[in-house]
Structure formats: structure tokens, C-alpha cells
N, C-alpha and C positions, 0 to 999 in steps of 0.2 A: 542431752547435748547442751552446750553453752557457748561454743564457738561456732558461728554461722559461716564465716568465710575467712580466707587468708589471702593477702596480697603481698607480693614480693617485687622489689625493684633492685636490680644490680646486686643480687645476693648470690654468692658462689657462682654456679654455672648458669643462673637464670637472669636473663636480661629483664624479663617480666614474668610473673606467674600469678594467675588468679585461680583459686581453688575453692569450690563450694563444699561445705562440710554439713551435709543434710541428714546423715545417719549416725547412729551411736558409734559405729565402727567404720573407719575408712582404711582400706587396704591399699598401700602404695607399692606398686611393683615396678621392676625395671632391672636392667643389667647393671653390673658393677660400673661405677662412674657415671651413671645416668643422672644422678642428682636426687634420688629418692630420700636418702638420709638428710640431705640439705633442707628438705621441707620440714622435717620435724626439728632439725637443728635451728631453723629460723624461729619457730614458735618457742623453743627452749631459750634461745638467746633473748627474745623479747621478755619472757617471764622471769629470767634469772640474771640477765645482764652479762652473760658469758656463754661460751660454747663448751660442749662436752667433747669436742674434737680438737679445737685450736686454742693456743694459749692466749692469743690476742684477737679482739673483734676485728681489727684491721684485716686480718687474714680472710675474713668472710666477704670482703668487698670484691666484686667481680674484677677480673684482670682489666687494667686500663681505665677503670672507673674511679671516681673520687669518693663515692659514698654508697651506702645501701640503705634501703627502707624496708621495714617489716611492719605490717599492719594487720590486725584482726578485728573483725566485727563480731560482737557478742550478741547472743540472742535477745538480750534486753535492750539492744539498740546502741549500746556504747561502742566506741571505737578506740582501741588501744594501739599505739604505734611507737616505733623507735627508728631514729635516723642516726647513722654512724658515719661521720666523715673521717677521712684519714688523719691520724695523729690528733684527733679531737675526742673529747669525752662524748659518749652517746647522749642523744637528746630523746627524752621520753615525752609522749603526749597522750592525754586521755580526753577524748572528745574535742580534739584540736587545741586544747589548752595545755600549757607547759605542765609537766608532771614529774614524778620521781620513780625510780626503780621500785621502791618499797610500795608505792601506790599501785603500780602496774602489777607487781607480784601478788598483791592482795586480790586483784581482779582475776588473775590467771594462776590459781593453784595447780600444780602439776607434779608428776613424778615420771621418771624415765627408766626404762629397762633397755640397756644396750649391751653389746658384747663384753664390755668391761665389768659388768656386774659379777662375772665369774671371780674377779679379784676383790669383791666387796669386803670380804673378811680378812684379806691379807694386805690391804693397803694401809697407809699410815693412820693412826688414830685421829690425826688432824682432819683427814678427809672424811672419816666417819662422823666426826663432830659436826662438820658443816652440814652433812645430810640430816643429822638429828636436829640441829638448830633450825634448819629450814622447816622441818616438820613442826617444831614448836612454834615457829613464827605464825603458822596457819591455825594451830589448834588452841593456842593460848593468846588471847588478844593483847595482853599486857607484856608478854614475854620479850618482844623486840626492844621495848624501852628499857626493861630491866637488864637485858643482855648488853645493850649499848653502854649503859651506865657502868656495869661491872667491868667492861673492857677499858673504859676511861680510867676507872680507879686502879685497875691492874697496871696500866701503863704508868700512872703517877707513882705507884709504889715501887715498881721496878726501876724507874728512873732514879728514885732516891736510894734504893739498894745499891745501885752501881756507884754512887758517890759516897755513901756513908760506910763507916767501919764499926759503928755502934748505934744503939737505939737513940733516937731523938724524939722530941715532942711531935715534930711534923711527921716522922715516919710512923709513930704510934697512931696518929690521927688517920693516916691513909690505911693503916692495918685495920683499924676499927671499921673504916668505910668498906674495906674489902670483905671483912667478915659479914657485915650486913648485906652486901651485894651477893655473896655466896649463899647465904641463907635464903634470900629471895629466889635465886636461881634454883636452889634445891627444891623449894616448895613447888615451883612450876614443873620442873623436869621430872621429879619423882611421880607426880600425878600423871603427866603426859606419857611417861614411859610405862607405867602400869597399864594404861589403856592400850598402848602399843603392844605390850606383851599379850594382852587378852586378844587383840586382833590377830596377832601372829599365830597364836594357838588355834584360833578359828579358821584362818586361812590354811594352816597346815592340815587341819582335819579335812577341809574341803578338797585338798589336792590328793590325799591318800597316796603318798609317795611310796613306791615299791622298795626303796632302800631304807625306809624307816619302819621298824616293827612296833606293834602296839606296846610291847614291854620296854622299849627303848626310852631312855630319859633324855629328852631334848629340851634344852633351856636357853632362853634369851636372857643374858645376864648384863646388868648395868653396873658400872664402876664409876662412882662420883668424882674420882680424881684426887681424893685425899685420904680416904680411910676405907679399909675393908672390914673394920671392926665396929662400925656404927658409931664411931667417935664424932663429936661435933667439930665443926671447922675451927671454932675458937681455940679449942684445946690443941688441935693439930698444928695450927699456925704458930702458937706460942712455943710449942716444942721445937719447931723447925726454924724459929726466928734467927738463931745464930747462924745456922747453915745458909739461910736466905741472904744474910749479910755477907757471909764468906764467899758465896758464889755469885752474888749480885743479881739475883732474880727470885721470884716467888716460885717455889718448887711444886706446890700442890694447889689444887682448886679446879674450878670449872674448865680452865684451859687445859686440863689433863684428863678430863673424863673420857670414858670409852665404853663400849659394849661389845658383846660377842655372843656367838651361839656355841653351845657345847653339846656333845653327843656322848652320853654315858660318862660325863666328866672330862672329856677331851675336846679341845678346840677343833671344830670341823675342818678348818683349813689344813690341819696337820695330816688328814688321811682321806678326806672325801675326794672323789674324782672331780675334774673340771666341770663336767656336765652336772654332777650333783651339787657342786658349789654354786653354779649358775642358778639352779632351781632354788636353793636356799636363799641366795641373795634376792632373787625374784620375789620370793614369798615375803621377804622383809619389805621390799618396795611396795608390794600390793597391800601389806598391812598399813603402811603409811598412807596410801591412797584411801583406804577404807576409813582410817581415822580422820583424815582431812575432810572427806565427804560427810562424815557424821557431824562435823562442826559447821562446815561452810555450805553444804548442800551441792557441792560441785567439785570435781577433780578431773583433770585431763591426764590420760595415760598415754605416754609416748613409748613405743616399742620399736627398736631398731634391729633389723635382721633377726627376726623371730626364730629362724631355723638354726642360727649359730649355736652349736654345741647342745642343741635340744633335739632329741629324737621325736618321732611322730607322736608317741604317747604323751611325752612331756608337753609338746605343743598343743595337743588335744586337751590336756588338763587345763592349760592356760586359757584356751579359747572357751572351754566350758565354763570356767570360773568367770571370765569377763562377761559372758552372755547373761550371767545372773546378777551382775552389778550395774549400778547406774552411771558408771564412768563413761566419758566420751573417750574413744581410743583411736589413735593413729598408729598403724602398724606397717613397717616396711618389710619387704621380702623379695628375695631374688628368685624364688620358686613359686610362681603363681598357681600352677596346676596342682601341686601337692597341697599348698596352703588352702586353696579354694575348696578342695575336697574335704579338708578338715573342718571348714566352717560352712559347709553347704547348707546347713539348717539355720544359719544365723542371718540377721539383717545387716548388710554392710554395703558400702559403695566401693567400687574398684577404680583406682586412678593409676594409669600406666604412664611412666616417665620414659621419654626417649631423648637422646641428644644427637 
């Protein structure tokens, strides 16, 4: 455990809420609309500065209120919090002092498994990139600064490409800067992704999925966004220079990277069922959690509606896996009797929400 307690004020349906988190796993039960998902959404919004349900944080403010406050006390005594007023930027605090989202995120590494994980491999590459970059933020200390610099360089080069019709000294300069930034990103992501693949294989073995046979070839594949033939970025961008000028933007690079899972050479989203896709996405998220814990010694696992599109065997596999990990877990469910039976041999706290 590393979160000791949670405090909410005017968040969603909660005027106030105080929740003690004293066990490795906390089961949050309640009927639809009771607010159980809002509890893990609050922690998520504090650690990531956004919601996994709403487009804007203002939507999380309780009706007729002007702001909300989310605060967590960590086991080391630190207190991290966020206040969000209507139409204002969120304010972050650490130990009552002004802070930033990046600092709070560093203190609260987390991953989430929600019903949308079924669509993990069919969403846009941009959404998958965000997930991978979040993982890299936690496992490679220098990555965030490298990634920010690369984005600034990309913006500068694209701005020039929109205005220019031919190569200039200034455009060449920013092209060289982009090549350097891409090479730095490659160095970090290739290392991080190899560890992620190793963790994925380990988690896959632990789950022993009945729709994956021993002879099947299941692969987690990384695409760097510019070459499938191991060409270096310098060569690729020189070849594409004229087309970049023609279309007014940089066509290849870290902003186009992606990854996928294949089964015997085919992308799994093309033929796996929704329940199978949820399990595969779930395994990827658990692989991230494992990698983050290996580096930081802590990771929070948020699971919303555990029973959604998972049969009892799949749920049992998940609970068995969690019981052997050091993660702190918060799990919501609408079916307390069934779920409690599945975790009867585990140490957990039960929190029931009613409105």
C-alpha cells in the first residue's frame, strides 16, 4: 500500500467523502449510479489531471457547486491534492505547497482497467501513444524532458514547413534538431518497450488464457513511426523532405509511433471477441503496472466494473494474479456476492456506496 486515505469534497455525487485505504485491495460495491466509479475517477483525476469518463474536469464538479477538491494521504505522510474551480485551471498541491501535475503524477503512479479497455487495440494510435508515454514517464527518469523538447522541435519544424516551399537554412537547422530529438526518444522507448514486452510475456504465462494455445505465436510489436526496415531517422527524413514541404508537416517520427498485438501474424482486434480483447488489453495494462513497480516500488491499480465482459474464470484469473503482486488495488463492482466469493481467500476491505 502507499495511499492511506482519500478525501473528496463536492466531487460528482459526493458532498464529502472520507475513505480509509488500509488493505492491499479495496472492493467498492454499489448499484448503478451510486458513485462507486466516481471514487476511482477522483484518484485518477488527481494523478493524471483528467477524467477517464468526462471530457472536461468541470463536469466532475458537483451540481450547484463552484469547485471540487480531491486529496490523498500517502503512507509516507505526504499529502497530495487538487482543487478545480469552474472555468479555471486545476490547482495542485503537495504538502500544502503549490505544485504541478508532473510532480503529483510522479508521486501517484497508477494504471486503470475500465470497460473501455476492450477497445484498447482498436482506438486511434494517438490514444495508445499517450498510454505508452505515461509508462515511459515513470520508468525512464529523463524521458519526460526529452519528450517535451522533441515536441517543441516538432512544432517549430511544422510551422516552418507550412510557410516554406523549399529548403532553407532555418528549416535545415530544425530538421537536425528533430533528428537528434528522435534519436534520443528511440534510445529510451526501445529500452522501455523491450522490458514491457518481457513483462507482457510473463503476465500472459501467469494467466494461462484458454483461447491461447501453447503453439500460438502471440507478439507485442512496436512501430517506431518512421521505418519498418530498421532505417535510421536521418535517412528517412531526408527522403521525405520534399513531401514534408509539399504537405506542410512532418510525416514520420515519434508522433506516429504505435504498437499492437498479433496472433499468428494477424492483429487480434480483427477476430478476437470483446471478452478476449478485454483480457488482452488488461494484460497489457498489468504489464505496465509491473514495469512501473519494478522502477518506482509502487503502483496503484484502479479497476472499474470488474465483471464487465469478463466471466467468472477471467475474473478469478485477475484476482489470483493481483494477490501475488505488490500493487495497491481499488476495484469497483456491482455484484458483491459473486465477487466476494471469487476473492474469499484474499485480504481486502469492502466499501459499499449508497445514494
